[in-house]
Structures are given as C-alpha cells and as structure tokens.
C-alpha positions as CSV (number, residue, x, y, z in Angstrom):
1,M,8.9,32.5,-10.9
2,L,6.4,29.3,-12.4
3,Y,7.8,30.6,-15.6
4,T,11.8,31.1,-15.0
5,P,14.3,29.0,-15.3
6,I,15.7,26.5,-12.9
7,R,19.4,24.4,-13.4
8,F,19.9,21.2,-11.5
9,R,23.8,20.2,-12.4
10,N,23.9,21.2,-16.1
11,L,20.1,20.4,-17.3
12,E,18.0,23.4,-17.1
13,L,14.5,23.0,-17.2
14,K,12.5,25.9,-19.0
15,N,9.9,26.7,-16.1
16,R,8.9,25.0,-12.7
17,W,5.7,22.7,-13.9
18,V,6.4,18.9,-13.7
19,M,4.5,16.3,-14.8
20,S,4.5,13.9,-11.5
21,P,4.6,10.6,-12.4
22,M,1.5,8.4,-12.7
23,C,1.3,4.8,-13.6
24,M,-0.9,4.3,-16.6
25,Y,-1.3,0.2,-16.3
26,S,-0.9,0.1,-20.1
27,C,2.3,-1.8,-20.9
28,E,2.6,-5.8,-21.8
29,N,5.7,-7.2,-20.8
30,G,6.9,-4.1,-19.3
31,V,7.4,-2.2,-23.5
32,A,5.9,1.2,-23.8
33,N,3.0,1.4,-26.8
34,D,1.7,4.2,-28.9
35,F,-0.4,5.1,-25.8
36,H,2.7,6.2,-24.0
37,L,3.9,7.9,-26.8
38,L,0.6,10.0,-27.0
39,H,0.4,10.6,-23.5
40,Y,3.3,12.0,-23.1
41,G,4.1,13.7,-25.5
42,S,0.7,15.9,-25.7
43,R,2.1,16.9,-22.2
44,A,5.2,18.1,-23.6
45,Q,3.1,20.1,-26.4
46,G,1.2,21.8,-23.4
47,G,4.7,23.3,-22.2
48,T,5.6,21.5,-19.0
49,G,8.9,22.0,-18.1
50,L,9.8,18.7,-16.9
51,I,7.7,15.7,-17.5
52,I,8.7,12.2,-15.4
53,V,7.6,8.8,-16.7
54,E,5.8,6.7,-14.3
55,A,7.1,3.9,-11.7
56,T,9.2,1.7,-13.9
57,G,10.2,-1.7,-12.8
58,V,14.0,-2.2,-12.3
59,V,12.9,-5.9,-12.1
60,P,9.8,-8.3,-12.8
61,E,9.1,-8.6,-9.8
62,G,9.1,-4.6,-9.1
63,R,6.0,-3.6,-11.1
64,I,2.7,-2.9,-9.4
65,T,0.6,-4.7,-11.3
66,N,1.4,-6.9,-14.5
67,K,0.5,-3.9,-17.0
68,C,3.1,-1.5,-15.2
69,M,6.2,-0.5,-17.0
70,G,9.4,-1.6,-17.1
71,I,13.3,-1.1,-17.8
72,W,15.0,-4.5,-16.8
73,N,15.7,-5.7,-20.6
74,D,16.6,-3.5,-23.7
75,E,13.4,-3.8,-25.4
76,Q,11.7,-2.0,-22.8
77,A,14.4,0.8,-23.4
78,E,14.1,0.6,-26.9
79,A,10.1,1.4,-26.8
80,L,10.9,4.4,-24.0
81,S,13.8,6.0,-26.3
82,K,11.1,6.6,-28.8
83,I,9.3,8.8,-26.1
84,V,12.3,10.7,-25.1
85,K,13.3,10.9,-29.0
86,I,9.3,12.2,-29.8
87,V,8.9,14.8,-26.4
88,H,13.0,16.4,-27.2
89,E,12.2,17.0,-31.3
90,N,8.9,18.4,-30.9
91,S,8.9,20.3,-27.5
92,E,11.2,22.4,-25.1
93,S,10.5,19.7,-22.3
94,K,13.0,17.8,-20.4
95,I,12.3,14.1,-19.3
96,G,13.3,11.8,-16.8
97,I,11.9,8.3,-15.6
98,Q,11.4,6.8,-12.0
99,L,12.8,3.8,-11.5
100,A,10.7,1.6,-8.6
101,H,10.1,-1.3,-7.0
102,A,7.0,-2.1,-5.4
103,G,8.1,-4.4,-3.2
104,R,5.3,-5.6,-0.6
105,K,2.8,-3.8,-2.6
106,A,3.4,-5.5,-5.7
107,S,1.5,-8.4,-8.0
108,I,-1.8,-5.9,-7.4
109,W,-4.8,-5.9,-9.5
110,N,-7.7,-3.2,-9.2
111,G,-6.6,-2.7,-5.6
112,K,-6.2,-6.8,-4.8
113,Q,-3.4,-9.1,-4.4
114,I,-3.5,-11.2,-8.0
115,P,-3.4,-15.2,-7.0
116,L,0.2,-16.6,-7.0
117,E,-0.7,-18.4,-9.7
118,E,-1.0,-15.5,-12.0
119,G,1.1,-13.0,-10.4
120,W,4.7,-13.5,-8.6
121,E,5.6,-13.4,-4.8
122,T,6.3,-10.3,-3.5
123,V,9.1,-9.0,-1.5
124,A,9.9,-6.9,1.7
125,P,12.6,-6.0,4.7
126,S,10.6,-8.3,7.0
127,P,7.5,-10.8,6.3
128,I,4.7,-8.4,7.0
129,P,1.9,-7.7,4.5
130,Y,0.6,-4.3,3.5
131,D,-2.4,-5.6,4.2
132,E,-3.2,-8.3,6.4
133,N,-5.2,-10.5,4.2
134,E,-2.6,-10.6,1.8
135,R,0.5,-13.3,1.1
136,I,3.5,-12.6,3.7
137,P,6.1,-11.4,1.7
138,H,9.4,-13.0,1.2
139,E,12.2,-11.1,3.7
140,L,15.2,-10.3,1.2
141,T,18.4,-11.4,2.1
142,V,21.1,-9.4,2.0
143,E,22.6,-10.7,-1.2
144,E,19.1,-10.0,-2.4
145,I,19.4,-7.0,-1.5
146,R,22.2,-6.1,-3.1
147,N,21.8,-7.5,-6.5
148,L,18.5,-5.1,-6.1
149,V,21.1,-2.2,-5.7
150,Q,22.6,-3.6,-9.0
151,S,19.5,-3.9,-10.6
152,F,18.7,-0.1,-9.6
153,K,22.3,0.4,-11.2
154,D,21.0,-1.1,-14.5
155,A,18.0,0.6,-14.9
156,A,19.8,3.8,-15.1
157,I,22.6,2.9,-17.7
158,R,19.5,1.4,-19.9
159,A,17.5,5.1,-19.1
160,V,20.6,7.4,-19.9
161,S,21.1,5.0,-23.1
162,A,17.4,5.6,-24.1
163,G,18.0,9.2,-23.3
164,F,16.7,10.3,-20.4
165,D,17.7,13.3,-19.2
166,L,17.1,12.7,-15.2
167,I,16.3,10.0,-13.1
168,E,14.1,9.9,-9.9
169,I,14.3,7.0,-7.2
170,H,11.0,6.0,-6.0
171,A,11.1,6.0,-2.1
172,A,7.6,6.5,-1.1
173,H,4.1,5.3,-1.0
174,G,5.0,2.0,0.7
175,Y,6.8,0.9,-2.2
176,L,10.0,-1.0,-1.6
177,L,12.3,1.2,-0.1
178,H,9.9,3.4,1.6
179,Q,9.3,0.0,3.4
180,F,13.1,-0.4,4.1
181,L,12.6,3.0,5.8
182,S,9.5,2.6,8.1
183,P,10.2,1.3,11.7
184,L,6.9,-0.4,11.4
185,S,7.7,-2.2,7.8
186,N,11.1,-2.8,8.9
187,Q,11.7,-5.2,11.7
188,R,15.3,-6.7,10.7
189,K,17.7,-7.5,13.0
190,D,21.0,-7.0,10.5
191,E,22.6,-4.1,9.2
192,Y,19.6,-2.8,7.1
193,G,17.1,-2.8,10.2
194,G,17.3,-1.5,13.6
195,S,18.5,2.3,13.7
196,F,18.0,5.1,11.2
197,E,21.3,4.4,9.6
198,N,20.4,1.0,8.9
199,R,17.0,1.4,8.0
200,I,18.0,4.1,5.4
201,R,21.0,2.0,4.2
202,F,19.3,0.4,0.7
203,L,17.9,3.7,-0.4
204,V,21.4,5.6,0.4
205,E,23.2,2.4,-1.4
206,V,21.0,2.8,-4.5
207,V,21.6,6.7,-4.5
208,D,25.5,6.0,-4.8
209,A,25.0,3.2,-7.5
210,V,22.8,5.3,-9.6
211,N,25.1,8.6,-9.1
212,E,28.1,6.4,-10.6
213,V,26.0,6.1,-13.8
214,L,24.9,10.1,-13.7
215,D,27.6,12.8,-15.0
216,E,26.9,16.7,-14.6
217,N,24.4,16.4,-17.0
218,H,21.7,14.0,-15.6
219,P,20.6,15.1,-12.1
220,L,19.1,12.4,-9.8
221,F,15.8,13.3,-8.2
222,V,14.1,11.3,-4.9
223,R,10.6,10.9,-4.0
224,I,10.2,10.4,-0.7
225,S,6.7,10.0,1.6
226,G,7.7,13.1,4.2
227,T,5.0,11.2,7.0
228,E,3.3,7.9,6.9
229,Y,0.5,9.3,9.2
230,A,1.0,6.6,11.7
231,K,2.0,6.6,15.5
232,N,5.6,5.6,15.6
233,G,6.1,5.5,11.3
234,W,8.7,7.4,9.4
235,D,7.4,11.1,10.4
236,I,8.6,14.6,9.0
237,E,11.6,14.8,11.4
238,D,12.7,11.6,9.4
239,S,12.6,13.0,6.4
240,I,14.3,15.8,6.9
241,K,17.4,13.9,8.5
242,L,17.3,11.8,5.5
243,S,17.1,14.8,3.0
244,E,20.3,15.6,4.9
245,I,22.0,12.9,4.2
246,L,20.6,12.3,0.5
247,K,21.9,15.6,-0.2
248,E,25.7,14.8,0.8
249,H,25.0,12.1,-1.8
250,K,24.9,14.2,-4.6
251,V,21.0,14.3,-4.8
252,D,19.6,17.2,-6.6
253,L,15.8,17.6,-5.3
254,I,13.5,16.1,-2.8
255,D,10.3,15.1,-4.6
256,V,7.9,15.4,-1.2
257,S,4.5,13.1,-1.7
258,S,3.5,11.1,1.8
259,G,1.7,8.1,3.0
260,G,1.4,4.5,1.4
261,N,3.3,2.2,3.3
262,I,0.0,1.9,6.5
263,H,-3.1,0.2,5.2
264,G,-5.7,2.4,6.9
265,A,-3.7,5.3,7.8
266,K,-6.0,8.4,7.8
267,I,-5.3,11.4,5.4
268,N,-6.9,14.9,5.6
269,L,-6.7,15.7,1.9
270,F,-6.9,19.6,0.9
271,D,-5.4,21.7,-2.0
272,G,-1.8,21.3,-1.3
273,Y,-1.9,19.1,1.8
274,Q,1.5,18.0,0.9
275,V,2.9,21.7,0.5
276,P,3.9,21.9,4.2
277,L,6.0,19.0,4.1
278,A,7.8,20.2,1.3
279,E,8.3,23.5,3.0
280,A,10.1,22.0,6.2
281,I,12.4,19.5,4.0
282,R,13.4,22.7,1.7
283,K,13.8,25.0,5.0
284,K,15.8,22.4,7.5
285,A,17.6,20.2,5.0
286,E,18.4,23.6,2.7
287,I,18.1,21.3,-0.2
288,P,15.7,21.9,-3.2
289,T,12.3,20.2,-3.0
290,G,9.1,19.4,-5.2
291,A,6.0,19.8,-4.0
292,V,3.0,17.6,-5.5
293,G,-0.8,16.8,-4.4
294,L,-3.7,18.5,-5.4
295,I,-2.1,21.8,-6.4
296,K,-4.5,22.5,-9.5
297,T,-3.5,26.4,-11.0
298,A,-1.2,28.5,-12.0
299,K,-1.9,30.7,-9.5
300,Q,-1.3,28.1,-6.1
301,A,1.7,27.0,-8.0
302,E,3.1,30.7,-8.4
303,E,2.2,31.0,-4.2
304,I,4.0,28.3,-3.3
305,L,7.2,29.4,-5.4
306,Q,6.8,32.9,-3.9
307,N,6.2,31.8,-0.2
308,K,9.8,30.0,-0.9
309,Q,7.8,26.5,0.4
310,A,9.5,24.6,-2.8
311,D,11.5,24.9,-6.2
312,L,9.0,22.8,-8.6
313,I,5.5,22.2,-8.6
314,F,4.6,18.4,-9.7
315,V,1.1,18.1,-10.9
316,A,-0.6,14.7,-11.2
317,R,-4.4,14.7,-11.7
318,E,-4.7,18.1,-13.1
319,I,-1.9,17.8,-15.8
320,L,-4.6,14.4,-16.5
321,R,-7.5,16.7,-17.3
322,N,-5.9,19.6,-18.8
323,P,-2.6,19.0,-20.4
324,Y,-2.2,22.1,-21.8
325,L,-2.4,23.3,-17.9
326,P,1.4,25.0,-18.1
327,V,1.0,27.1,-21.4
328,R,-2.6,28.2,-20.5
329,G,-1.3,29.5,-17.3
330,S,1.6,31.5,-19.0
331,F,-1.3,33.6,-21.4
332,K,-2.5,35.3,-18.5
333,N,1.1,37.7,-17.7
334,N,2.5,36.8,-21.3
335,D,5.0,34.6,-19.5
336,H,7.4,32.3,-22.1
337,C,6.1,28.7,-22.3
338,F,6.5,26.5,-25.1
339,F,3.2,26.3,-27.2
340,P,3.6,24.4,-30.4
341,P,4.4,27.2,-33.3
342,Q,1.6,25.4,-35.7
343,Y,-0.7,26.5,-32.6
344,E,0.2,30.0,-32.6
345,R,-3.3,31.8,-34.6
346,A,-5.1,30.0,-31.0
347,R,-2.7,32.6,-28.7
348,P,-5.0,34.8,-26.8
C-alpha cells in the first residue's frame, strides 16, 4: 500500500509518503530563499508523494520566531511559487502548505520569549501565558478573531495563486487554533469559549473560509493534537468528535499529532507513539488520517497502512536525515517511486 496512489478530491498522490511540515527558521521577513528551494526540492527528488511546506504565518504576529515563513504579502507568495515550480517540474511530488498562527507561543527564539522591544505582543483566546514566566498574551476580541479568519482566507488565496496543490491548517501543538480548542487555555465567556461547540468555532470558521477558496482540485487537511496529555484538557474523544464535524465541513484528512499546549506535559515517546490516535480517529470518525511521530522505516510505514491505522505516513526527522527515504524503500520490492532519470544508473 505504501507505493499505491491515493486521491483526495481530484488530487492524486503517487504514494503514501508525506514530508511533514517542519520549521526551518531560515527566512528574512517571512520570505523563502535558496535554502528552501534546495530543502524542498531534494525531498521531491527523493520520491516523496506529498511535501507540506513548514508552518507559514498568515500575519506577522502569527510566526513562532522572526525567522519563520510567512504568506501575508505578495513578495512571500512569489518566493514560494518558485519552490512549487521546482517541485512540479522536477518530480512527481505534489506540494502543499501549512497555514498557521502561533498565538501565545509566538515571538520565541531558542525556546525563550523574545523581549517585547525585539519581538511582538502575543495573542490568545484568554490572557494565560504558555509558561508562567512569559508575558501575559493579549486576549483577542471577537472582531480580531474575525479578522484572523479573513487572514487565513487571504493566505489561502495567495497559496492557490502560488500553485500549491493542497492546504493544511495548523490546529495542533499548542498554537492559536489549538489554544481555542482546549478548555485549559480557552476560558472565554463569549461565543468562542465555554462549550465544546464554542471552543471549536474559530477553527470551523477558518475551515469554511479557506474552503471558499478551494475547488475540487485542491484538498484541505487539518493538523490537530489528538491529546494534550493533561487532566481535564483536550483528549482523543474530543478529537474524534471534532473530526466528525470537520468531515461535514469538507476537510479531506486529519493529520494527527499530539501535545504542545500544556507546558511541562509528560509524553511517553516511542516509535510510532501517535499512531493509535490516528487509528482511533480514522475508525470512529470515519475520515482519512495521517500518522506522524517517530516513523523511521518503510517496513514500519507499511505495517501502519496494512493495519488500517492511517491513510498517509507523515515523516519528519527521518526525512531530514534521509531525503531519499521513499525511493530507497521502494527498491526492495521494485515498487514504483519517482527516481530522477539522471540517477537511473544507481538503481539497485
């Protein structure tokens, strides 16, 4: 199954390997550069079915760091279009982009909050910092929330214009949309807080706004944290319920990660540790899922697919170590996977 195509809307991926979005902290003013051309182009040459470009800020204050990527202006979109062109013209890979806002976890460098005079004011659903030693974030007003919904939509317009095949919305890892989902970080009393339905409202509005931009050739994924490993916090049952609703709102796949919203949460790490979360959502919400988290080999990936635990395999650190992971995994059984024709003499 790992090397069989799969279709989302009208978009066909040649295999089930996905390069997970990973921040590179290498932009100036949010603009991608030659490093990014090489970085993403090399994974396309390695046969990855789908590449998802790193968390990309929909507004300047939505970046995690001042070196993170952005797509709030046309200069940034133009730079990203060059990456899309390189990938499309030199591989069989499709390429998507993850639209993001870091919320209270913004204005950071090397794990520490940047002083306000060098960084920027952070925002959140409630005036609760991620770390008690950090500045208290600004509580977003309803008008500001609605403006951010429009910012996600504007970013999606630029992304489609730049040629991206797919969009993923980042609602995981304790960033802004996740902060609204969790009752531990969202203690609002208005229509965006309190009940489950109110806490998911912002994300659903973003999904609907972005879907207004997309057509049948451009699928929509959402990354969530299946659990945040905290008592009375967001858990897998919440994620299943959310996924059922997102399916009704034309989300094509749930990319299932975990954690990130509660400082100091204890996580038991082992190979494939998040796969059971993807499996539970896939089976109970009846929506395609992506598995991510310490997936290191083609054998492990194939087992996940054969066991019907997920539909796509998102790979992060392992594909940084080995850009040719997909094509190397195809050699054993002579599966079809893109390999640059210039390199054919090296095929086993």
